[in-house]
C-alpha positions as CSV (number, residue, x, y, z in Angstrom):
1,X,-25.7,12.4,-12.5
2,X,-27.7,9.8,-10.6
3,X,-30.7,11.1,-8.6
4,X,-29.7,9.0,-5.6
5,X,-26.2,10.4,-5.3
6,X,-27.1,13.7,-3.7
7,X,-29.2,11.9,-1.1
8,X,-26.3,9.6,-0.2
9,X,-23.9,12.6,0.1
10,X,-26.4,14.5,2.3
11,X,-26.9,11.5,4.6
12,X,-23.1,11.2,5.0
13,X,-22.7,14.9,5.8
14,X,-25.5,14.8,8.3
15,X,-24.0,11.7,10.0
16,X,-20.6,13.4,10.3
17,X,-22.2,16.5,11.7
18,X,-24.2,14.5,14.3
19,X,-21.0,12.7,15.5
20,X,-19.1,16.0,15.7
21,X,-21.9,17.7,17.7
22,X,-22.0,14.7,20.1
23,X,-18.2,14.8,20.6
24,X,-18.2,18.5,21.2
25,X,-20.9,18.3,24.0
26,X,-19.0,15.4,25.7
27,X,-17.1,16.1,28.9
28,X,-13.4,16.4,28.3
29,X,-10.4,15.7,30.7
30,X,-6.7,16.0,30.3
31,X,-3.7,13.8,31.4
32,X,-0.1,14.8,30.8
33,X,2.8,12.3,30.7
34,X,5.9,14.2,32.0
35,X,9.1,12.8,33.5
36,X,7.5,9.3,33.2
37,X,4.6,10.2,35.5
38,X,0.9,10.9,34.8
39,X,-0.2,14.4,35.9
40,X,-2.6,14.2,37.6
41,X,-1.9,10.7,38.9
42,X,-5.6,10.4,40.0
43,X,-8.3,11.8,37.8
44,X,-11.9,12.1,38.9
45,X,-14.5,11.7,36.1
46,X,-18.3,11.4,36.1
47,X,-19.8,7.9,36.4
48,X,-22.2,6.7,33.8
49,X,-21.1,9.3,31.3
50,X,-19.0,8.9,28.1
51,X,-16.1,11.3,28.1
52,X,-13.1,12.4,26.0
53,X,-9.7,12.0,27.5
54,X,-6.8,14.0,26.0
55,X,-3.4,12.4,26.8
56,X,-0.3,14.5,26.1
57,X,3.2,13.1,26.1
58,X,5.7,15.7,27.2
59,X,8.5,13.1,27.3
60,X,11.2,12.6,24.7
61,X,10.2,8.9,24.2
62,X,7.0,7.2,23.0
63,X,4.5,6.0,25.6
64,X,1.5,3.7,25.4
65,X,-1.6,4.7,27.3
66,X,-3.3,1.5,28.4
67,X,-5.9,0.2,30.7
68,X,-7.2,-3.4,31.0
69,X,-9.9,-2.0,33.5
70,X,-11.6,0.0,30.7
71,X,-10.1,-1.8,27.7
72,X,-8.1,1.0,26.0
73,X,-4.6,1.0,24.4
74,X,-3.1,3.8,22.3
75,X,0.4,4.9,21.5
76,X,1.3,8.5,22.3
77,X,4.3,9.8,20.4
78,X,6.7,12.4,22.1
79,X,5.3,16.0,22.1
80,X,1.9,14.9,20.9
81,X,-1.6,14.4,22.2
82,X,-4.1,11.6,21.6
83,X,-7.8,11.4,22.2
84,X,-9.3,8.5,24.0
85,X,-13.1,8.0,24.3
86,X,-14.0,6.3,27.6
87,X,-17.2,5.2,29.2
88,X,-19.7,5.2,30.4
89,X,-18.1,3.7,33.5
90,X,-19.9,2.5,36.7
91,X,-18.8,4.2,39.9
92,X,-15.4,2.8,40.9
93,X,-11.7,3.0,40.5
94,X,-10.0,2.1,37.2
95,X,-6.2,1.8,36.7
96,X,-4.2,2.9,33.7
97,X,-0.5,2.8,32.9
98,X,2.2,3.4,30.3
99,X,2.7,0.0,28.8
100,X,6.2,1.1,27.6
101,X,7.2,2.2,31.1
102,X,5.3,-0.1,33.5
103,X,6.1,1.9,36.6
104,X,4.2,4.9,35.2
105,X,0.7,4.4,36.6
106,X,-2.5,6.3,37.3
107,X,-6.1,6.0,38.4
108,X,-9.5,7.1,37.1
109,X,-12.1,7.5,39.8
110,X,-15.6,7.5,38.5
111,X,-18.0,9.2,40.9
């Protein structure tokens, strides 16, 4: 066995542990898509802080969580949940929507 291999493996394990610890300490918020509406339609989040957003699709059809304001786009299959990392955002209002159902809209308010 090469002597450098355990060092590379240890470095990889430590990097994964550091990322997991950071994600675990990150603020977390939830949105639910139900009856082609976001619940809540307005979500308050901390400004200048990276956060994790869990988006659950309780509809029977796929949706696409999208925002051009904070540059995110991710498909949410029926009866499933996705994780979206957002921020840090400056104080303000940011719009998001379901790209597959354009009338389904919501707002993030960073305070």
